[in-house]
C-alpha positions in Angstrom: 49.4 -45.2 -4.4 48.9 -45.6 -0.8 51.9 -43.3 -0.3 50.7 -40.8 -2.6 47.4 -40.7 -1.3 48.7 -40.3 2.2 51.2 -37.6 0.9 47.9 -35.7 -0.3 45.9 -35.9 3.1 49.0 -34.6 4.9 49.5 -32.0 2.5 45.8 -30.3 2.9 45.7 -31.5 6.4 48.0 -28.5 6.8 46.2 -26.5 4.9 42.6 -26.6 5.3 41.9 -23.3 3.2 43.5 -24.9 0.1 41.2 -27.9 0.7 37.8 -25.9 0.8 39.1 -23.9 -1.8 39.7 -27.0 -4.2 36.6 -28.7 -3.0 34.0 -25.9 -3.9 36.1 -25.2 -7.4 35.7 -29.2 -7.7 31.6 -28.5 -7.2 31.0 -25.2 -8.6 32.8 -26.0 -11.9 31.3 -29.0 -12.4 28.0 -27.9 -11.9 28.1 -25.1 -14.2 28.7 -27.3 -17.2 26.1 -29.9 -15.9 23.5 -27.5 -15.7 23.9 -27.1 -19.6 23.7 -30.4 -20.3 20.2 -31.3 -22.5 17.9 -33.9 -20.9 16.0 -36.0 -23.8 12.7 -37.3 -22.9 12.0 -39.3 -26.2 11.1 -42.8 -24.9 12.3 -44.3 -28.5 16.0 -43.9 -27.4 15.5 -47.3 -25.5 15.2 -48.9 -29.0 18.2 -50.3 -30.2 20.1 -48.1 -33.3 19.4 -50.1 -36.4 19.4 -48.7 -40.3 15.9 -50.1 -40.6 14.4 -48.3 -37.3 16.7 -45.2 -38.3 15.3 -45.2 -41.4 11.7 -45.5 -40.1 12.3 -42.5 -37.4 13.4 -40.7 -40.5 10.4 -41.0 -42.0 8.2 -40.4 -39.3 9.7 -37.7 -38.2 9.5 -36.1 -41.7 5.8 -37.3 -42.3 3.0 -34.8 -42.0 0.8 -37.3 -40.5 2.4 -38.8 -37.7 2.6 -35.0 -35.8 -1.3 -34.5 -35.7 -3.4 -34.2 -32.8 -6.5 -35.9 -33.2 -9.7 -34.1 -31.3 -12.6 -36.0 -31.1 -15.7 -33.8 -30.5 -18.8 -36.2 -29.5 -22.0 -36.1 -27.7 -22.1 -37.2 -24.1 -24.7 -39.7 -24.5 -23.9 -41.8 -27.7 -27.4 -43.1 -27.4 -29.0 -39.9 -27.3 -30.5 -38.6 -31.1 -27.9 -37.3 -33.3 -27.4 -33.9 -33.1 -25.0 -32.6 -35.7 -25.4 -28.9 -35.4 -24.5 -28.8 -31.9 -21.0 -30.6 -33.1 -20.7 -28.0 -35.7 -21.4 -25.5 -33.3 -18.8 -26.4 -30.7 -16.2 -27.1 -33.4 -16.3 -23.7 -34.4 -15.9 -22.2 -31.0 -13.3 -24.6 -30.2 -11.2 -23.4 -33.5 -12.0 -19.9 -32.8 -10.3 -20.2 -29.4 -7.5 -22.1 -30.3 -6.5 -19.6 -33.3 -6.6 -17.0 -30.5 -4.8 -18.2 -27.1 -2.6 -21.0 -28.6 -0.7 -18.4 -31.4 2.6 -20.0 -31.6 2.2 -23.4 -30.3 -0.3 -24.5 -33.1 0.8 -24.5 -36.6 -2.7 -25.2 -38.2 -6.4 -26.3 -37.2 -8.2 -28.6 -39.6 -11.8 -28.1 -38.9 -13.9 -27.6 -42.2 -12.8 -28.8 -45.3 -11.6 -26.1 -47.7 -14.1 -25.5 -50.7 -11.2 -24.1 -52.7 -10.0 -27.7 -52.5 -13.0 -29.4 -53.7 -13.2 -27.1 -57.0 -9.2 -27.6 -57.7 -9.9 -31.2 -57.4 -12.8 -31.3 -59.7 -10.6 -29.1 -62.4 -7.9 -31.2 -62.4 -10.0 -34.7 -62.8 -12.3 -32.7 -65.9 -8.9 -31.6 -67.5 -7.5 -35.0 -67.1 -10.9 -37.0 -67.8 -9.4 -39.5 -70.0 -6.7 -40.8 -67.8 -9.8 -41.8 -65.4 -11.8 -43.4 -67.6 -12.1 -47.2 -68.7 -14.2 -48.8 -71.3 -17.3 -49.3 -69.3 -17.1 -45.6 -68.9 -17.5 -44.4 -72.1 -20.6 -46.7 -72.4 -22.3 -44.8 -69.6 -21.0 -41.8 -71.4 -23.1 -42.4 -74.3 -26.4 -42.6 -72.1 -25.8 -39.6 -70.7 -25.7 -37.7 -74.1 -28.7 -39.1 -75.6 -31.7 -36.8 -76.6 -33.8 -37.9 -73.5 -31.0 -37.7 -70.9 -29.5 -34.1 -72.0 -32.9 -32.8 -71.8 -34.1 -34.3 -68.1 -30.3 -32.9 -67.2 -30.5 -29.4 -68.3 -33.7 -29.3 -66.7 -32.4 -30.2 -63.3 -29.7 -27.5 -64.2 -32.1 -25.0 -64.3 -33.3 -25.9 -61.2 -30.1 -26.2 -59.5 -29.2 -22.4 -60.9 -32.2 -20.8 -59.7 -31.5 -22.3 -56.1 -29.1 -21.3 -53.4 -26.7 -23.7 -54.4 -26.5 -22.1 -57.8 -24.2 -19.7 -56.7 -21.4 -22.6 -55.8 -22.2 -24.9 -58.7 -22.7 -22.1 -61.6 -18.9 -22.8 -62.8 -18.9 -26.7 -62.7 -22.4 -26.5 -64.5 -21.3 -24.1 -67.2 -18.4 -26.5 -67.6 -19.8 -29.6 -68.0 -23.6 -29.1 -68.5 -24.0 -32.8 -68.9 -21.9 -34.0 -66.0 -19.6 -36.3 -67.6 -16.7 -35.6 -65.0 -18.7 -37.0 -62.6 -18.0 -40.4 -63.8 -14.2 -39.5 -62.8 -14.8 -38.1 -59.5 -16.6 -41.5 -58.6 -13.0 -43.2 -58.9 -12.0 -41.5 -56.3 -14.4 -43.1 -53.9 -11.8 -46.0 -54.3 -9.3 -44.3 -51.9 -11.9 -43.8 -49.1 -10.7 -47.0 -47.5 -13.1 -46.2 -44.4 -16.5 -45.7 -45.0 -17.3 -44.6 -41.7 -17.0 -40.9 -42.2 -18.9 -38.4 -44.2 -18.7 -34.4 -44.4 -21.6 -32.5 -43.0 -21.4 -28.7 -43.4 -17.8 -29.2 -44.2 -16.5 -31.1 -41.4 -15.3 -34.9 -40.9 -18.0 -36.3 -38.9 -19.2 -40.4 -38.1 -22.1 -41.7 -40.5 -24.1 -41.6 -37.2 -23.4 -37.7 -37.2 -22.7 -38.1 -33.0 -18.8 -37.7 -33.6 -16.8 -35.0 -35.1 -12.8 -34.9 -35.7 -10.8 -31.8 -35.6 -6.8 -32.3 -36.6 -4.6 -30.1 -34.6 -0.6 -29.6 -36.1 1.7 -28.5 -33.3 4.3 -25.6 -34.2 6.6 -28.0 -32.5 7.7 -31.5 -33.2 6.5 -34.3 -30.7 10.1 -34.6 -29.0 10.1 -31.0 -28.1 7.8 -31.9 -24.8 8.7 -28.6 -23.0 6.7 -26.3 -25.6 4.1 -29.0 -26.3 3.3 -29.7 -22.5 2.8 -25.8 -22.4 0.5 -26.0 -25.4 -1.4 -29.1 -24.4 -2.2 -27.3 -20.7 -3.6 -24.3 -22.5 -5.6 -27.0 -24.8 -7.1 -28.6 -21.6 -8.2 -24.8 -20.2 -9.8 -24.0 -23.5 -12.0 -27.4 -23.4 -12.7 -27.2 -19.9 -14.1 -23.4 -20.6 -16.1 -24.7 -23.3 -17.9 -26.9 -21.1 -20.2 -24.2 -19.8 -21.7 -23.6 -23.1 -21.8 -27.0 -24.5 -23.1 -29.2 -21.4 -24.2 -32.1 -24.2 -20.6 -32.5 -25.8 -17.6 -34.1 -24.4 -14.0 -33.8 -25.9 -10.8 -35.6 -26.0 -7.3 -36.0 -28.1 -4.9 -38.5 -29.2 -1.9 -38.3 -30.9 1.8 -39.0 -30.6 2.2 -35.3 -29.4 0.5 -36.0 -26.7 2.0 -39.4 -25.6 5.5 -38.1 -25.8 4.4 -35.1 -23.3 2.7 -37.7 -20.8 6.0 -39.9 -21.3 8.0 -37.1 -20.1 6.2 -36.0 -17.6 5.9 -39.4 -16.0 9.6 -40.0 -16.7 10.5 -36.7 -14.8 8.1 -37.7 -11.7 9.4 -41.2 -11.6 13.2 -39.8 -11.6 12.6 -37.5 -8.7 10.0 -40.1 -6.8 13.1 -43.0 -6.9 15.7 -40.5 -6.5 13.9 -38.8 -3.5 13.0 -42.4 -2.1 16.6 -43.6 -1.9 17.9 -40.8 -0.7 15.4 -40.3 2.2 16.1 -44.0 3.0 20.0 -43.7 2.9 19.7 -40.5 5.3 17.7 -42.4 8.0 19.3 -45.8 7.7 23.2 -44.3 8.0 21.7 -42.0 10.9 20.5 -44.4 12.5 23.5 -46.9 11.7 26.0 -44.5 13.0 24.0 -42.8 15.5 25.6 -39.4 14.5 23.2 -36.4 12.6 25.8 -35.7 10.2 27.1 -38.9 9.2 24.5 -39.5 6.1 25.3 -35.6 5.2 29.1 -36.6 4.9 28.4 -39.8 3.2 26.3 -38.1 0.4 29.2 -35.7 -0.5 31.1 -38.0 -2.6 27.7 -39.0 -4.3 27.0 -35.3 -5.2 30.5 -34.7 -6.6 30.2 -37.8 -8.8 26.9 -36.8 -10.3 28.0 -33.3 -11.1 31.4 -34.8 -12.3 29.8 -37.4 -14.5 26.9 -34.7 -15.8 29.9 -32.5 -16.7 31.9 -35.2 -18.4 28.7 -36.2 -20.5 28.0 -32.2 -21.5 31.8 -32.2 -23.4 31.4 -35.7 -24.4 28.0 -35.4 -26.3 25.9 -32.7 -24.5 22.7 -34.5 -23.6 21.5 -37.5 -21.8 18.3 -39.4 -21.4 16.0 -38.6 -18.7 15.3 -42.8 -18.5 19.1 -43.3 -17.8 18.8 -40.7 -14.9 15.7 -42.1 -13.8 18.3 -45.5 -12.6 20.3 -43.2 -11.0 18.8 -44.5 -7.7 20.8 -48.2 -8.6 24.1 -45.7 -9.3 23.3 -44.0 -6.1 23.6 -47.1 -4.1 26.8 -48.3 -5.7 28.5 -44.9 -4.8 27.4 -44.8 -1.5 29.1 -47.8 -0.9 32.6 -46.0 -1.6 32.1 -43.2 1.0 30.3 -46.0 3.5 33.9 -47.9 3.6 35.7 -45.4 4.5 33.5 -43.7 7.1 32.9 -47.2 8.8 36.5 -48.2 8.4 37.5 -45.1 10.5 35.3 -46.2 13.1 37.6 -49.2 13.9 40.8 -47.9 13.1 40.8 -44.4 14.3 43.8 -43.4 12.4 43.6 -41.9 8.7 46.9 -43.2 7.4 46.1 -46.6 8.1 42.6 -46.1 6.9 43.7 -44.8 3.2 46.7 -47.7 3.3 44.0 -50.1 3.9 41.6 -48.9 1.4 43.0 -47.0 -1.6 43.8 -50.4 -3.4 41.1 -52.2 -3.0 38.6 -49.5 -3.7 40.8 -48.5 -6.8 40.4 -51.9 -7.9 37.0 -52.3 -7.1 35.9 -49.4 -8.7 37.8 -50.0 -12.0 35.9 -53.5 -12.4 32.4 -51.6 -12.0 33.2 -48.9 -13.9 34.4 -51.1 -16.8 31.2 -53.1 -16.6 28.9 -49.9 -17.4 31.0 -48.5 -19.9 30.7 -52.1 -21.6 27.2 -50.5 -22.1 28.9 -48.6 -24.9 29.1 -51.4 -27.0 25.2 -52.1 -27.4 23.0 -50.3 -30.0 20.3 -48.8 -27.3 20.7 -44.8 -27.1 19.4 -45.3 -23.6 21.6 -48.1 -22.6 25.0 -45.8 -24.0 23.8 -42.9 -21.8 23.3 -45.4 -18.6 26.7 -46.7 -18.8 28.5 -42.9 -19.6 26.6 -41.6 -16.5 27.0 -44.3 -14.0 30.6 -45.0 -15.2 31.9 -41.2 -14.5 29.5 -41.2 -11.5 31.5 -44.0 -9.5 34.8 -42.3 -10.9 34.0 -38.9 -9.1 32.6 -40.8 -6.2 35.7 -42.9 -5.8 38.0 -39.9 -6.1 36.2 -37.7 -3.5 36.1 -40.3 -1.4 39.6 -41.4 -1.1 40.7 -37.2 -1.3 38.2 -35.3 0.4 36.2 -37.6 2.4 38.8 -38.3 4.9 39.2 -34.7 5.8 35.3 -34.1 6.3 35.2 -37.2 8.7 38.1 -35.9 10.4 36.2 -32.6 11.1 33.2 -34.6 12.2 34.8 -36.9 14.7 36.8 -34.3 16.1 36.6 -30.4 15.4 39.9 -29.4 16.6 41.2 -32.3 13.5 42.2 -34.9 15.8 42.2 -38.4 14.6 39.9 -39.4 17.5 36.1 -40.7 17.4 34.4 -41.7 20.7 33.9 -45.3 21.2 31.0 -46.8 19.3 28.5 -49.1 20.4 28.1 -52.4 18.5 24.2 -52.0 16.7 22.2 -54.8 15.7 23.4 -54.4 12.2 27.1 -54.8 13.6 25.9 -58.1 15.1 24.0 -59.5 12.0 27.5 -58.4 10.1 29.7 -60.9 12.4 27.3 -64.0 11.8 29.0 -66.7 9.7 26.2 -68.6 7.9 28.6 -70.2 5.5 29.5 -72.6 8.0 26.3 -73.6 8.2 26.0 -77.0 6.2 22.2 -77.2 6.0 22.1 -73.3 5.1 24.4 -73.9 2.4 22.2 -77.3 1.3 18.6 -75.4 1.5 20.5 -72.8 -0.9 21.9 -75.5 -3.0 18.4 -77.0 -3.4 16.9 -73.0 -4.0 19.2 -72.4 -6.6 17.9 -75.6 -8.8 14.6 -74.8 -7.9 14.9 -71.2 -9.2 17.1 -72.3 -12.2 13.9 -74.6 -13.3 11.4 -71.9 -12.9 13.6 -69.0 -14.6 13.0 -70.5 -18.2 9.3 -70.1 -17.3 9.6 -66.2 -17.8 8.1 -65.0 -20.9 9.4 -61.2 -22.2 7.1 -58.3 -23.1 6.5 -58.4 -27.1 4.2 -55.3 -27.2 6.6 -52.3 -28.0 3.3 -50.0 -27.4 3.9 -50.8 -23.5 6.9 -48.8 -23.4 4.9 -45.7 -23.5 3.1 -44.7 -20.5 -0.4 -43.3 -21.2 -2.6 -41.8 -18.5 -6.0 -43.2 -18.0 -7.5 -40.7 -19.8 -5.4 -40.9 -23.0 -6.0 -44.9 -23.0 -9.7 -43.7 -23.1 -9.2 -41.3 -25.9 -7.2 -44.1 -28.2 -9.8 -46.4 -27.4 -12.6 -44.1 -28.6 -10.6 -43.1 -31.8 -9.9 -46.6 -32.7 -13.7 -47.6 -32.3 -14.3 -44.5 -35.0 -11.7 -45.8 -37.5 -11.5 -49.6 -37.1 -9.7 -49.8 -40.3 -7.0 -47.8 -38.4 -6.4 -51.3 -36.7 -5.9 -53.3 -39.6 -3.9 -50.8 -41.9 0.0 -51.5 -42.7 1.6 -48.5 -44.2 4.4 -49.2 -47.2 6.8 -46.6 -47.6 8.9 -46.1 -50.5 12.2 -44.1 -51.1 13.6 -42.6 -54.2 15.8 -39.8 -55.5 12.5 -38.8 -57.7 8.7 -39.1 -57.6 9.2 -41.8 -60.6 11.6 -44.1 -58.6 
């Protein structure tokens, strides 16, 4: 292996143009395919893949209630006197603005209850009335059909028909003048598991008439965070524009779409922050250590090559990668830098590239195999995110190690001497070199302290608790947390509900 790498080095030493051409190709081609990788921002990918969990996700993804965005319209001062007309006027204005400005992003906004659905429900109950009645209901029908009760009911019908409500209720009265069907309608109250809501002007409001609910169905599923982020940004601007005309009203929203977008934005921000801090630290630290301006950037070359090579390989293997896996790239970055750091630092001492390659080829190859193999073992776990992390880390280290042994020696030689001579100036020993030259393993007192601390840490390690609340996986901004708290406060039964989902080939099953 040493002879092969030395032969490659000698070959490209005489053909610098070929070297830089090959290096450019090794960056451009992987970079092109890396740009086509799809970045997954779904937080649920961290969960292990299990048949039950897959079935649950399938139900959620195909359900009609999980993708709803609940908009809560409330009076700013909850202790103020109820003013439902203001809430209704705001809801009408908000709904109109959403229908105009969110075209293509919102599939449906459910505000007022459709009166046609109410009539359809009434007709269904009326046409199949015996299905909804029991023995006690027939005794109630006997009282409704008594002579005195019929006269009283018909007088009430006359007053209703001559009032403005008669236009809407004429068909109901003509179909059932005695009101027997209303006995069946009262049975539907059993389906109302939360009695804190009622209808006001066909809007769903709380019983105190201080909160009104709207339901938005986005055009895109919750995991399409790119489109939904644009939708929520526009929705925020619409809500902000409404405030000037409705200063008594506050608006908040909550749902899976909002949580998914919040997760995605935070993941991107955290990934950029961690990677940026890591790169900045490496540049500053290596610059101070080597006392050469170009040294940090030369050392980062294999790291960049490895990252592009890894993303290109992932594109051909599966086409996508979890953003969470990329967020852990700062760990991989620290490992990949070690390869080029070994080469650069060893050259400071040997000043001979042949000797450097001969000394480092075998230990770097064996060391990279063990590390790469460790990351590839993550392919046996059930979590998609950990699998992505294993692939990304393994291929990054493969690319970084190859670049460190093939291209980096030439770049170091160029940096040390522009004429290509394998010489560099005598370096001064820094405080890092002095610290590294210490031999604490010969200090028996220090060894004893480490042993005692090991026993101490081993005891307290058993006291560590593990987070059992899966909801804490999600990132939610303070505003979104407040919206969730407010919605749960209005709908206490939602906190106590357990949903039972059954599956079958037919409705009867």
